[in-house]
C-alpha positions, 0 to 999 in steps of 0.5 A, a space after each residue: 545499383 552501386 554498393 553505396 546504394 545497396 548499403 543505404 537500402 539495407 543500412 537505413 531501415 536496419 538502423 531505423 529498426 535498431 533505434 526504435 528497439 533501443 527507444 522501446 527498451 528505454 521507454 519500457 525501463 522508464 515505465 517499470 521504474 515509475 511503477 516501482 516508485 508508485 508501488 513503493 509509495 503505496 507500500 509506504 502509505 499502507 505501512 503508515 496506515 497500518 501503524 495508525 490503525 494499530 495505535 487506534 485499535 490500542 486506544 479502542 481496546 483501552 476504552 473497551 477495557 474501561 467500559 467492561 470495568 465500569 459495567 463490572 463495578 455496576 454489576 457488583 453494585 446492583 448485586 449488593 442493592 438486590 441483596 439489600 432489597 431482598 432482605 
């Protein structure tokens, strides 16, 4: 076996392993970047949903306050009516 044959016998498999490691690292980085993009997108959607829910809850709270005020007025009117009919 000559020196060139020895270099090829050792060099080609070593080069192949190194290339496959570099490609694997590149693919792993790509997957991590894609996951970061998806998580960022999900976080943005959750934040927009949260702000929508906050505004919706404010509307619901205002509606509930209106209903409570209406029932309070109704209670006062019924109390007056009861006083009039009790006389």
